[in-house]
Residue, then its C-alpha position, 0 to 999 in steps of 0.5 A: x659392599x660391591x659384589x665380586x664377579x662370579x667364578x664358574x666353580x667358586x661362587x661369589x668371592x667376598x674379600x676379607x682380612x681374617x687372621x687364623x691359626x692353621x693346624x695340621x694334625x698332629x702337631x704343626x701350627x702356624x699363622x694364616x690370613x683368609x684373604x677372601x671367602x665364598x660358599x665353596x672355598x677360601x683363599x688362605x695365605x700362610x707360610x706353612x707348606x701345605x701339600x695337596x689334599x692335606x687335612x687342615x683345621x682353621x681356628x679363629x678368635x676375635x674380639x666379641x666372638x667365641x673361638x671357632x674352627x673349621x676342618x678342610x683340605x688344601x688344594x694344589x699350592x698354585x691355586x692357594x684355595x681351601 
């Protein structure tokens, strides 16, 4: 896989297409897709409106893997990075 160019604050981005469940506690849920990831963040596409610094949880479950989740917070929507 070709390596993506290094970004000053984000590290190397690795393209992906990973379906996730986006959870904003206590009771907001919606679909999402991780479009790329790096050691310091990820680019998430979701129809949910996420205010800056909203605490969210991403959950993924796929064929041959156990359900996994990670907690994070969103950055301003124009950056669309987590």
